[in-house]
ChimeraX commands (.cxc) that place a marker at each C-alpha (Angstrom):
marker #1 position 37.29,41.85,-31.26 radius 0.5
marker #1 position 33.96,40.00,-31.55 radius 0.5
marker #1 position 33.83,36.38,-30.42 radius 0.5
marker #1 position 30.84,34.71,-32.08 radius 0.5
marker #1 position 29.40,31.73,-30.29 radius 0.5
marker #1 position 27.34,29.11,-32.08 radius 0.5
marker #1 position 23.96,27.90,-30.87 radius 0.5
marker #1 position 23.93,25.91,-27.65 radius 0.5
marker #1 position 23.67,22.14,-27.97 radius 0.5
marker #1 position 20.33,21.40,-26.34 radius 0.5
marker #1 position 18.50,18.21,-25.37 radius 0.5
marker #1 position 14.74,18.25,-24.84 radius 0.5
marker #1 position 13.40,15.45,-22.64 radius 0.5
marker #1 position 9.67,14.70,-22.52 radius 0.5
marker #1 position 8.80,12.62,-19.44 radius 0.5
marker #1 position 5.38,11.00,-19.90 radius 0.5
marker #1 position 3.48,9.28,-17.11 radius 0.5
marker #1 position 1.55,6.37,-18.64 radius 0.5
marker #1 position -2.19,6.91,-19.02 radius 0.5
marker #1 position -4.66,5.52,-16.50 radius 0.5
marker #1 position -5.29,1.87,-15.61 radius 0.5
marker #1 position -7.88,0.33,-13.30 radius 0.5
marker #1 position -5.37,0.12,-10.38 radius 0.5
marker #1 position -4.67,3.86,-10.87 radius 0.5
marker #1 position -8.38,4.58,-10.41 radius 0.5
marker #1 position -8.33,2.47,-7.23 radius 0.5
marker #1 position -5.21,4.37,-6.08 radius 0.5
marker #1 position -3.32,1.14,-5.38 radius 0.5
marker #1 position 0.46,0.84,-5.42 radius 0.5
marker #1 position 1.41,-1.51,-8.27 radius 0.5
marker #1 position 2.98,-4.94,-7.88 radius 0.5
marker #1 position 6.38,-5.40,-9.52 radius 0.5
marker #1 position 4.94,-8.00,-11.93 radius 0.5
marker #1 position 1.65,-6.16,-12.52 radius 0.5
marker #1 position 0.93,-5.48,-16.17 radius 0.5
marker #1 position -2.51,-3.91,-16.19 radius 0.5
marker #1 position -3.71,-2.55,-19.54 radius 0.5
marker #1 position -4.95,0.99,-19.96 radius 0.5
marker #1 position -8.56,1.66,-19.02 radius 0.5
marker #1 position -10.90,3.03,-21.72 radius 0.5
marker #1 position -10.40,6.49,-20.22 radius 0.5
marker #1 position -6.65,5.94,-20.26 radius 0.5
marker #1 position -6.69,4.92,-23.90 radius 0.5
marker #1 position -8.53,8.12,-24.80 radius 0.5
marker #1 position -5.99,10.22,-22.90 radius 0.5
marker #1 position -3.04,8.41,-24.51 radius 0.5
marker #1 position -4.50,8.98,-27.98 radius 0.5
marker #1 position -4.79,12.67,-27.13 radius 0.5
marker #1 position -1.13,13.14,-26.26 radius 0.5
marker #1 position 0.68,15.62,-28.48 radius 0.5
marker #1 position 4.37,14.79,-28.63 radius 0.5
marker #1 position 7.05,15.46,-31.26 radius 0.5
marker #1 position 6.92,12.51,-33.62 radius 0.5
marker #1 position 10.57,12.98,-34.63 radius 0.5
marker #1 position 11.71,12.31,-31.04 radius 0.5
marker #1 position 13.50,9.13,-29.96 radius 0.5
marker #1 position 11.09,7.18,-27.72 radius 0.5
marker #1 position 12.10,5.10,-24.71 radius 0.5
marker #1 position 9.64,3.09,-22.61 radius 0.5
marker #1 position 9.50,1.14,-19.40 radius 0.5
marker #1 position 8.84,-2.49,-20.41 radius 0.5
marker #1 position 5.31,-2.61,-18.96 radius 0.5
marker #1 position 2.14,-3.00,-20.99 radius 0.5
marker #1 position 0.69,0.29,-19.73 radius 0.5
marker #1 position 3.68,2.35,-20.85 radius 0.5
marker #1 position 3.93,0.59,-24.22 radius 0.5
marker #1 position 0.21,1.04,-24.84 radius 0.5
marker #1 position 0.51,4.74,-24.00 radius 0.5
marker #1 position 3.41,5.07,-26.42 radius 0.5
marker #1 position 1.61,3.22,-29.21 radius 0.5
marker #1 position -1.58,5.25,-28.90 radius 0.5
marker #1 position 0.49,8.46,-28.82 radius 0.5
marker #1 position 2.06,7.54,-32.18 radius 0.5
marker #1 position 5.16,5.59,-31.11 radius 0.5
marker #1 position 4.63,1.88,-31.89 radius 0.5
marker #1 position 8.35,1.13,-31.57 radius 0.5
marker #1 position 10.28,2.26,-28.49 radius 0.5
marker #1 position 13.71,1.57,-27.04 radius 0.5
marker #1 position 13.16,-0.74,-24.06 radius 0.5
marker #1 position 14.39,0.99,-20.91 radius 0.5
marker #1 position 14.16,-1.22,-17.80 radius 0.5
marker #1 position 15.62,1.67,-15.76 radius 0.5
marker #1 position 12.34,3.53,-16.29 radius 0.5
marker #1 position 10.32,0.88,-14.40 radius 0.5
marker #1 position 8.37,1.96,-11.34 radius 0.5
marker #1 position 9.98,1.76,-7.91 radius 0.5
marker #1 position 9.79,-1.57,-6.10 radius 0.5
marker #1 position 7.26,-0.93,-3.32 radius 0.5
marker #1 position 7.72,-4.17,-1.37 radius 0.5
marker #1 position 4.93,-4.72,1.17 radius 0.5
marker #1 position 3.16,-1.57,-0.08 radius 0.5
marker #1 position 2.41,-3.18,-3.46 radius 0.5
marker #1 position -1.23,-3.86,-4.20 radius 0.5
marker #1 position -2.52,-1.76,-1.32 radius 0.5
marker #1 position -4.15,1.65,-0.97 radius 0.5
marker #1 position -2.87,4.25,1.46 radius 0.5
marker #1 position -5.83,3.65,3.79 radius 0.5
marker #1 position -5.08,-0.08,3.85 radius 0.5
marker #1 position -1.42,0.58,4.58 radius 0.5
marker #1 position -2.22,2.92,7.47 radius 0.5
marker #1 position -4.69,0.42,8.90 radius 0.5
marker #1 position -2.04,-2.30,8.82 radius 0.5
marker #1 position 1.18,-0.38,9.58 radius 0.5
marker #1 position 0.15,2.88,11.24 radius 0.5
marker #1 position 2.63,5.72,10.61 radius 0.5
marker #1 position 5.35,3.55,9.07 radius 0.5
marker #1 position 4.26,3.90,5.39 radius 0.5
marker #1 position 4.88,7.67,5.53 radius 0.5
marker #1 position 8.52,7.00,6.37 radius 0.5
marker #1 position 8.79,4.41,3.59 radius 0.5
marker #1 position 7.41,6.69,0.89 radius 0.5
marker #1 position 9.58,9.59,2.12 radius 0.5
marker #1 position 12.62,7.31,1.88 radius 0.5
marker #1 position 11.77,6.35,-1.71 radius 0.5
marker #1 position 11.64,10.07,-2.53 radius 0.5
marker #1 position 15.09,10.73,-1.06 radius 0.5
marker #1 position 18.06,10.15,-3.42 radius 0.5
marker #1 position 20.36,9.60,-0.42 radius 0.5
marker #1 position 18.17,7.29,1.65 radius 0.5
marker #1 position 19.29,3.76,2.48 radius 0.5
marker #1 position 15.82,2.98,3.85 radius 0.5
marker #1 position 13.13,1.15,1.90 radius 0.5
marker #1 position 9.66,-0.29,2.33 radius 0.5
marker #1 position 10.13,-3.87,3.61 radius 0.5
marker #1 position 11.05,-5.95,0.58 radius 0.5
marker #1 position 11.27,-2.85,-1.64 radius 0.5
marker #1 position 13.86,-0.54,-3.16 radius 0.5
marker #1 position 15.89,2.04,-1.25 radius 0.5
marker #1 position 15.66,5.68,-2.26 radius 0.5
marker #1 position 19.36,5.63,-3.16 radius 0.5
marker #1 position 19.08,2.57,-5.42 radius 0.5
marker #1 position 15.92,3.86,-7.10 radius 0.5
marker #1 position 17.40,7.26,-7.91 radius 0.5
marker #1 position 20.73,5.74,-8.96 radius 0.5
marker #1 position 19.10,3.76,-11.77 radius 0.5
marker #1 position 17.24,6.85,-12.99 radius 0.5
marker #1 position 20.48,8.86,-12.83 radius 0.5
marker #1 position 22.32,6.19,-14.82 radius 0.5
marker #1 position 19.63,6.34,-17.52 radius 0.5
marker #1 position 19.80,10.15,-17.63 radius 0.5
marker #1 position 23.59,10.02,-17.97 radius 0.5
marker #1 position 23.29,7.95,-21.17 radius 0.5
marker #1 position 21.04,10.41,-23.01 radius 0.5
marker #1 position 22.37,12.12,-26.13 radius 0.5
marker #1 position 23.74,15.64,-26.00 radius 0.5
marker #1 position 21.06,17.06,-28.24 radius 0.5
marker #1 position 17.77,16.31,-29.97 radius 0.5
marker #1 position 14.43,15.20,-28.54 radius 0.5
marker #1 position 13.87,12.16,-26.33 radius 0.5
marker #1 position 10.56,10.88,-24.95 radius 0.5
marker #1 position 10.42,8.62,-21.87 radius 0.5
marker #1 position 7.16,6.72,-21.35 radius 0.5
marker #1 position 7.37,5.84,-17.68 radius 0.5
marker #1 position 5.59,5.90,-14.31 radius 0.5
marker #1 position 4.93,8.49,-11.60 radius 0.5
marker #1 position 7.90,7.45,-9.45 radius 0.5
marker #1 position 10.64,7.61,-12.11 radius 0.5
marker #1 position 9.17,10.83,-13.53 radius 0.5
marker #1 position 9.31,12.51,-10.11 radius 0.5
marker #1 position 12.78,11.07,-9.46 radius 0.5
marker #1 position 14.05,12.62,-12.70 radius 0.5
marker #1 position 12.59,15.99,-11.69 radius 0.5
marker #1 position 14.37,15.75,-8.33 radius 0.5
marker #1 position 17.68,14.80,-9.89 radius 0.5
marker #1 position 17.60,17.30,-12.76 radius 0.5
marker #1 position 15.97,20.43,-11.35 radius 0.5
marker #1 position 15.62,19.80,-7.61 radius 0.5
marker #1 position 11.81,19.73,-7.69 radius 0.5
marker #1 position 10.91,17.90,-4.51 radius 0.5
marker #1 position 7.22,17.28,-5.19 radius 0.5
marker #1 position 4.73,17.63,-8.02 radius 0.5
marker #1 position 1.29,16.30,-8.89 radius 0.5
marker #1 position 1.25,14.69,-12.31 radius 0.5
marker #1 position -1.85,12.70,-13.19 radius 0.5
marker #1 position -1.78,9.67,-15.52 radius 0.5
marker #1 position -1.02,10.91,-19.02 radius 0.5
marker #1 position 0.73,14.03,-17.71 radius 0.5
marker #1 position 3.94,15.30,-19.27 radius 0.5
marker #1 position 6.99,17.11,-17.87 radius 0.5
marker #1 position 9.30,18.75,-20.41 radius 0.5
marker #1 position 12.92,19.35,-19.43 radius 0.5
marker #1 position 15.74,20.93,-21.40 radius 0.5
marker #1 position 19.49,20.54,-20.93 radius 0.5
marker #1 position 22.31,22.66,-22.32 radius 0.5
marker #1 position 25.96,22.84,-21.25 radius 0.5
marker #1 position 25.28,20.36,-18.45 radius 0.5
marker #1 position 22.46,22.38,-16.91 radius 0.5
marker #1 position 18.82,21.27,-16.75 radius 0.5
marker #1 position 15.72,23.42,-16.50 radius 0.5
marker #1 position 11.99,22.72,-16.42 radius 0.5
marker #1 position 10.16,24.02,-19.44 radius 0.5
marker #1 position 6.63,22.73,-18.93 radius 0.5
marker #1 position 4.33,20.61,-16.78 radius 0.5
marker #1 position 1.03,19.70,-18.38 radius 0.5
marker #1 position -1.91,17.44,-17.72 radius 0.5
marker #1 position -3.22,15.36,-20.60 radius 0.5
marker #1 position -6.68,15.64,-22.07 radius 0.5
marker #1 position -8.67,13.05,-23.97 radius 0.5
marker #1 position -9.57,13.74,-27.59 radius 0.5
marker link #1:1,2 radius 0.2
marker link #1:2,3 radius 0.2
marker link #1:3,4 radius 0.2
marker link #1:4,5 radius 0.2
marker link #1:5,6 radius 0.2
marker link #1:6,7 radius 0.2
marker link #1:7,8 radius 0.2
marker link #1:8,9 radius 0.2
marker link #1:9,10 radius 0.2
marker link #1:10,11 radius 0.2
marker link #1:11,12 radius 0.2
marker link #1:12,13 radius 0.2
marker link #1:13,14 radius 0.2
marker link #1:14,15 radius 0.2
marker link #1:15,16 radius 0.2
marker link #1:16,17 radius 0.2
marker link #1:17,18 radius 0.2
marker link #1:18,19 radius 0.2
marker link #1:19,20 radius 0.2
marker link #1:20,21 radius 0.2
marker link #1:21,22 radius 0.2
marker link #1:22,23 radius 0.2
marker link #1:23,24 radius 0.2
marker link #1:24,25 radius 0.2
marker link #1:25,26 radius 0.2
marker link #1:26,27 radius 0.2
marker link #1:27,28 radius 0.2
marker link #1:28,29 radius 0.2
marker link #1:29,30 radius 0.2
marker link #1:30,31 radius 0.2
marker link #1:31,32 radius 0.2
marker link #1:32,33 radius 0.2
marker link #1:33,34 radius 0.2
marker link #1:34,35 radius 0.2
marker link #1:35,36 radius 0.2
marker link #1:36,37 radius 0.2
marker link #1:37,38 radius 0.2
marker link #1:38,39 radius 0.2
marker link #1:39,40 radius 0.2
marker link #1:40,41 radius 0.2
marker link #1:41,42 radius 0.2
marker link #1:42,43 radius 0.2
marker link #1:43,44 radius 0.2
marker link #1:44,45 radius 0.2
marker link #1:45,46 radius 0.2
marker link #1:46,47 radius 0.2
marker link #1:47,48 radius 0.2
marker link #1:48,49 radius 0.2
marker link #1:49,50 radius 0.2
marker link #1:50,51 radius 0.2
marker link #1:51,52 radius 0.2
marker link #1:52,53 radius 0.2
marker link #1:53,54 radius 0.2
marker link #1:54,55 radius 0.2
marker link #1:55,56 radius 0.2
marker link #1:56,57 radius 0.2
marker link #1:57,58 radius 0.2
marker link #1:58,59 radius 0.2
marker link #1:59,60 radius 0.2
marker link #1:60,61 radius 0.2
marker link #1:61,62 radius 0.2
marker link #1:62,63 radius 0.2
marker link #1:63,64 radius 0.2
marker link #1:64,65 radius 0.2
marker link #1:65,66 radius 0.2
marker link #1:66,67 radius 0.2
marker link #1:67,68 radius 0.2
marker link #1:68,69 radius 0.2
marker link #1:69,70 radius 0.2
marker link #1:70,71 radius 0.2
marker link #1:71,72 radius 0.2
marker link #1:72,73 radius 0.2
marker link #1:73,74 radius 0.2
marker link #1:74,75 radius 0.2
marker link #1:75,76 radius 0.2
marker link #1:76,77 radius 0.2
marker link #1:77,78 radius 0.2
marker link #1:78,79 radius 0.2
marker link #1:79,80 radius 0.2
marker link #1:80,81 radius 0.2
marker link #1:81,82 radius 0.2
marker link #1:82,83 radius 0.2
marker link #1:83,84 radius 0.2
marker link #1:84,85 radius 0.2
marker link #1:85,86 radius 0.2
marker link #1:86,87 radius 0.2
marker link #1:87,88 radius 0.2
marker link #1:88,89 radius 0.2
marker link #1:89,90 radius 0.2
marker link #1:90,91 radius 0.2
marker link #1:91,92 radius 0.2
marker link #1:92,93 radius 0.2
marker link #1:93,94 radius 0.2
marker link #1:94,95 radius 0.2
marker link #1:95,96 radius 0.2
marker link #1:96,97 radius 0.2
marker link #1:97,98 radius 0.2
marker link #1:98,99 radius 0.2
marker link #1:99,100 radius 0.2
marker link #1:100,101 radius 0.2
marker link #1:101,102 radius 0.2
marker link #1:102,103 radius 0.2
marker link #1:103,104 radius 0.2
marker link #1:104,105 radius 0.2
marker link #1:105,106 radius 0.2
marker link #1:106,107 radius 0.2
marker link #1:107,108 radius 0.2
marker link #1:108,109 radius 0.2
marker link #1:109,110 radius 0.2
marker link #1:110,111 radius 0.2
marker link #1:111,112 radius 0.2
marker link #1:112,113 radius 0.2
marker link #1:113,114 radius 0.2
marker link #1:114,115 radius 0.2
marker link #1:115,116 radius 0.2
marker link #1:116,117 radius 0.2
marker link #1:117,118 radius 0.2
marker link #1:118,119 radius 0.2
marker link #1:119,120 radius 0.2
marker link #1:120,121 radius 0.2
marker link #1:121,122 radius 0.2
marker link #1:122,123 radius 0.2
marker link #1:123,124 radius 0.2
marker link #1:124,125 radius 0.2
marker link #1:125,126 radius 0.2
marker link #1:126,127 radius 0.2
marker link #1:127,128 radius 0.2
marker link #1:128,129 radius 0.2
marker link #1:129,130 radius 0.2
marker link #1:130,131 radius 0.2
marker link #1:131,132 radius 0.2
marker link #1:132,133 radius 0.2
marker link #1:133,134 radius 0.2
marker link #1:134,135 radius 0.2
marker link #1:135,136 radius 0.2
marker link #1:136,137 radius 0.2
marker link #1:137,138 radius 0.2
marker link #1:138,139 radius 0.2
marker link #1:139,140 radius 0.2
marker link #1:140,141 radius 0.2
marker link #1:141,142 radius 0.2
marker link #1:142,143 radius 0.2
marker link #1:143,144 radius 0.2
marker link #1:144,145 radius 0.2
marker link #1:145,146 radius 0.2
marker link #1:146,147 radius 0.2
marker link #1:147,148 radius 0.2
marker link #1:148,149 radius 0.2
marker link #1:149,150 radius 0.2
marker link #1:150,151 radius 0.2
marker link #1:151,152 radius 0.2
marker link #1:152,153 radius 0.2
marker link #1:153,154 radius 0.2
marker link #1:154,155 radius 0.2
marker link #1:155,156 radius 0.2
marker link #1:156,157 radius 0.2
marker link #1:157,158 radius 0.2
marker link #1:158,159 radius 0.2
marker link #1:159,160 radius 0.2
marker link #1:160,161 radius 0.2
marker link #1:161,162 radius 0.2
marker link #1:162,163 radius 0.2
marker link #1:163,164 radius 0.2
marker link #1:164,165 radius 0.2
marker link #1:165,166 radius 0.2
marker link #1:166,167 radius 0.2
marker link #1:167,168 radius 0.2
marker link #1:168,169 radius 0.2
marker link #1:169,170 radius 0.2
marker link #1:170,171 radius 0.2
marker link #1:171,172 radius 0.2
marker link #1:172,173 radius 0.2
marker link #1:173,174 radius 0.2
marker link #1:174,175 radius 0.2
marker link #1:175,176 radius 0.2
marker link #1:176,177 radius 0.2
marker link #1:177,178 radius 0.2
marker link #1:178,179 radius 0.2
marker link #1:179,180 radius 0.2
marker link #1:180,181 radius 0.2
marker link #1:181,182 radius 0.2
marker link #1:182,183 radius 0.2
marker link #1:183,184 radius 0.2
marker link #1:184,185 radius 0.2
marker link #1:185,186 radius 0.2
marker link #1:186,187 radius 0.2
marker link #1:187,188 radius 0.2
marker link #1:188,189 radius 0.2
marker link #1:189,190 radius 0.2
marker link #1:190,191 radius 0.2
marker link #1:191,192 radius 0.2
marker link #1:192,193 radius 0.2
marker link #1:193,194 radius 0.2
marker link #1:194,195 radius 0.2
marker link #1:195,196 radius 0.2
marker link #1:196,197 radius 0.2
marker link #1:197,198 radius 0.2
marker link #1:198,199 radius 0.2
view
């Protein structure tokens, strides 16, 4: 007897790191209330993004993510506060060199903690790794079973989603980069990692 199975119900998730801002070029950790606009180079990269226009777009509520979405062809997005960048506490506004000059080896432990879904440690005044990943996990759990979803977000949430979904511990994704994940029958896999190019 032949048992015919229908097509798998599949979700495709496009995780987009917002295009570049001036603080990105300075390699500074952002402040929680920072709302820097895209740089001219960032605007060119955002306009060059090629994403499925039928997809449902979500965006962190910052100017830089909303500008990236608009220039990519998505002027209206579902506001997703869960997609905001991690809270960096005392690290905010500083470069890595400045942090090492002020705190020595401690910043390495703080950033490692933020990258650990089980960590109860945080940068002073910042978010623990557990709390940060929990809000990303809660957002992932509310996604539809099928279709296409785009998340315009930041480096931290993008990397957290890759850790939670496919166990990817580290990746380098420049501003405007895109990670494409697929999910079927409760299982995630990574389909693509790509860097953006300006038109």
